[in-house]
C-alpha atoms as a printed R data frame, in Angstrom:
    type eleno elety resid chain resno      x       y       z
1   ATOM     1    CA   MET     A     1 18.771 -13.421 -27.938
2   ATOM     2    CA   LYS     A     2 20.379 -16.174 -29.938
3   ATOM     3    CA   ASN     A     3 18.586 -17.675 -32.919
4   ATOM     4    CA   GLU     A     4 17.733 -21.258 -31.904
5   ATOM     5    CA   LEU     A     5 17.977 -23.740 -34.773
6   ATOM     6    CA   THR     A     6 16.696 -27.282 -35.009
7   ATOM     7    CA   ILE     A     7 18.652 -29.965 -36.845
8   ATOM     8    CA   PRO     A     8 16.110 -30.118 -39.709
9   ATOM     9    CA   GLU     A     9 16.255 -26.325 -40.002
10  ATOM    10    CA   ALA     A    10 20.051 -26.447 -40.145
11  ATOM    11    CA   GLN     A    11 19.922 -29.080 -42.875
12  ATOM    12    CA   LYS     A    12 17.472 -26.948 -44.859
13  ATOM    13    CA   GLN     A    13 19.491 -23.761 -44.318
14  ATOM    14    CA   VAL     A    14 22.704 -25.396 -45.542
15  ATOM    15    CA   ASP     A    15 20.898 -26.843 -48.562
16  ATOM    16    CA   GLU     A    16 19.444 -23.450 -49.474
17  ATOM    17    CA   TRP     A    17 22.846 -21.779 -49.096
18  ATOM    18    CA   ILE     A    18 24.534 -24.413 -51.270
19  ATOM    19    CA   LYS     A    19 21.924 -23.991 -54.009
20  ATOM    20    CA   THR     A    20 21.945 -20.178 -53.993
21  ATOM    21    CA   VAL     A    21 25.457 -19.123 -52.988
22  ATOM    22    CA   GLY     A    22 27.594 -22.226 -53.284
23  ATOM    23    CA   VAL     A    23 26.321 -23.231 -56.744
24  ATOM    24    CA   ARG     A    24 26.299 -26.970 -55.950
25  ATOM    25    CA   TYR     A    25 27.507 -29.525 -53.421
26  ATOM    26    CA   PHE     A    26 31.066 -30.762 -53.702
27  ATOM    27    CA   SER     A    27 31.202 -34.504 -54.358
28  ATOM    28    CA   GLU     A    28 30.725 -36.784 -51.366
29  ATOM    29    CA   LEU     A    29 34.375 -37.817 -51.588
30  ATOM    30    CA   THR     A    30 35.549 -34.203 -51.610
31  ATOM    31    CA   ASN     A    31 33.289 -33.383 -48.667
32  ATOM    32    CA   MET     A    32 34.673 -36.377 -46.766
33  ATOM    33    CA   ALA     A    33 38.186 -35.020 -47.337
34  ATOM    34    CA   VAL     A    34 37.056 -31.532 -46.261
35  ATOM    35    CA   LEU     A    35 35.441 -33.007 -43.130
36  ATOM    36    CA   THR     A    36 38.696 -34.756 -42.280
37  ATOM    37    CA   GLU     A    37 40.577 -31.490 -42.769
38  ATOM    38    CA   GLU     A    38 38.158 -29.588 -40.536
39  ATOM    39    CA   VAL     A    39 38.340 -32.222 -37.796
40  ATOM    40    CA   GLY     A    40 42.129 -31.920 -37.981
41  ATOM    41    CA   GLU     A    41 41.926 -28.163 -37.485
42  ATOM    42    CA   LEU     A    42 39.644 -28.699 -34.493
43  ATOM    43    CA   ALA     A    43 42.043 -31.305 -33.089
44  ATOM    44    CA   ARG     A    44 44.922 -28.847 -33.467
45  ATOM    45    CA   ILE     A    45 43.159 -26.296 -31.255
46  ATOM    46    CA   ILE     A    46 42.141 -28.894 -28.676
47  ATOM    47    CA   ALA     A    47 45.679 -30.307 -28.522
48  ATOM    48    CA   ARG     A    48 47.100 -26.871 -27.855
49  ATOM    49    CA   ARG     A    49 44.424 -25.477 -25.577
50  ATOM    50    CA   TYR     A    50 43.809 -28.581 -23.444
51  ATOM    51    CA   GLY     A    51 46.808 -30.760 -24.222
52  ATOM    52    CA   ASP     A    52 50.533 -30.455 -23.856
53  ATOM    53    CA   GLN     A    53 51.369 -28.626 -27.063
54  ATOM    54    CA   SER     A    54 51.808 -24.863 -27.153
55  ATOM    55    CA   PHE     A    55 50.317 -22.506 -29.701
56  ATOM    56    CA   LYS     A    56 52.454 -21.292 -32.570
57  ATOM    57    CA   LYS     A    57 52.047 -17.815 -34.022
58  ATOM    58    CA   SER     A    58 50.119 -19.315 -36.975
59  ATOM    59    CA   ASP     A    59 47.661 -21.031 -34.584
60  ATOM    60    CA   GLU     A    60 46.336 -17.754 -33.207
61  ATOM    61    CA   GLU     A    61 43.851 -17.354 -36.065
62  ATOM    62    CA   TYR     A    62 41.998 -20.555 -35.131
63  ATOM    63    CA   ASN     A    63 38.769 -20.238 -33.164
64  ATOM    64    CA   LEU     A    64 37.388 -23.300 -31.347
65  ATOM    65    CA   ALA     A    65 33.703 -22.489 -31.921
66  ATOM    66    CA   ASP     A    66 34.288 -21.626 -35.574
67  ATOM    67    CA   GLU     A    67 36.148 -24.887 -36.187
68  ATOM    68    CA   MET     A    68 33.329 -26.861 -34.538
69  ATOM    69    CA   ALA     A    69 30.848 -25.053 -36.778
70  ATOM    70    CA   ASP     A    70 32.985 -25.926 -39.830
71  ATOM    71    CA   VAL     A    71 32.828 -29.616 -38.858
72  ATOM    72    CA   LEU     A    72 29.061 -29.388 -38.393
73  ATOM    73    CA   TRP     A    73 28.628 -27.593 -41.735
74  ATOM    74    CA   VAL     A    74 30.435 -30.264 -43.737
75  ATOM    75    CA   LEU     A    75 28.694 -33.074 -41.829
76  ATOM    76    CA   ILE     A    76 25.347 -31.488 -42.698
77  ATOM    77    CA   CYS     A    77 26.429 -31.239 -46.342
78  ATOM    78    CA   LEU     A    78 27.231 -34.962 -46.375
79  ATOM    79    CA   ALA     A    79 23.919 -35.790 -44.699
80  ATOM    80    CA   ASN     A    80 21.980 -33.701 -47.215
81  ATOM    81    CA   GLN     A    81 23.628 -35.175 -50.257
82  ATOM    82    CA   THR     A    82 23.333 -38.780 -49.022
83  ATOM    83    CA   GLY     A    83 19.712 -38.464 -47.867
84  ATOM    84    CA   VAL     A    84 20.369 -38.773 -44.134
85  ATOM    85    CA   ASP     A    85 17.870 -37.127 -41.781
86  ATOM    86    CA   LEU     A    86 20.273 -36.110 -38.998
87  ATOM    87    CA   ASN     A    87 17.459 -35.452 -36.537
88  ATOM    88    CA   GLU     A    88 16.133 -38.984 -36.900
89  ATOM    89    CA   ALA     A    89 19.633 -40.488 -36.984
90  ATOM    90    CA   PHE     A    90 20.652 -38.614 -33.828
91  ATOM    91    CA   GLN     A    91 17.535 -39.679 -31.927
92  ATOM    92    CA   LYS     A    92 18.068 -43.323 -32.909
93  ATOM    93    CA   ASN     A    93 21.729 -43.062 -31.941
94  ATOM    94    CA   MET     A    94 20.831 -41.672 -28.505
95  ATOM    95    CA   GLU     A    95 18.375 -44.531 -27.967
96  ATOM    96    CA   LYS     A    96 21.031 -47.056 -29.008
97  ATOM    97    CA   LYS     A    97 23.636 -45.580 -26.670
98  ATOM    98    CA   THR     A    98 21.184 -45.347 -23.776
99  ATOM    99    CA   LYS     A    99 20.133 -48.984 -24.141
100 ATOM   100    CA   ARG     A   100 23.633 -50.318 -24.763
101 ATOM   101    CA   ASP     A   101 25.434 -48.218 -22.166
102 ATOM   102    CA   SER     A   102 22.820 -47.945 -19.414
103 ATOM   103    CA   ASP     A   103 25.177 -49.555 -16.866
104 ATOM   104    CA   ARG     A   104 28.448 -49.699 -18.747
105 ATOM   105    CA   HIS     A   105 29.815 -46.297 -17.725
106 ATOM   106    CA   LYS     A   106 28.418 -46.474 -14.188
107 ATOM   107    CA   ASN     A   107 30.356 -49.714 -13.703
108 ATOM   108    CA   ASN     A   108 33.588 -48.456 -15.268
109 ATOM   109    CA   GLU     A   109 36.135 -48.115 -12.470
110 ATOM   110    CA   LYS     A   110 38.175 -45.709 -14.614
111 ATOM   111    CA   LEU     A   111 35.315 -43.185 -14.462
112 ATOM   112    CA   GLN     A   112 34.822 -43.333 -10.689
113 ATOM   113    CA   TYR     A   113 36.221 -40.456  -8.633
């Protein structure tokens, strides 16, 4: 059975790892650059797997799930070091989207089949 993890637990686990194995957090600016790099690696896989580009020999080492986890890891690092509670932020963001978009997507002709 898979180990289920809440967002607060993930934030705590990353923080503990950083402090025991990673020595310290990279600066926020460095982590922003790393996040951008990781999103680019994820985009590369998506473009080749679901888009029109083909894989190159060097692309074979990339794993979609692993790249998503890399993005999540760095995002959690940034949240931890800037004092953002991702659980609370996510819940507020869902409420905002639900209120703002309650009819927007239903009325979008581009989304109708």
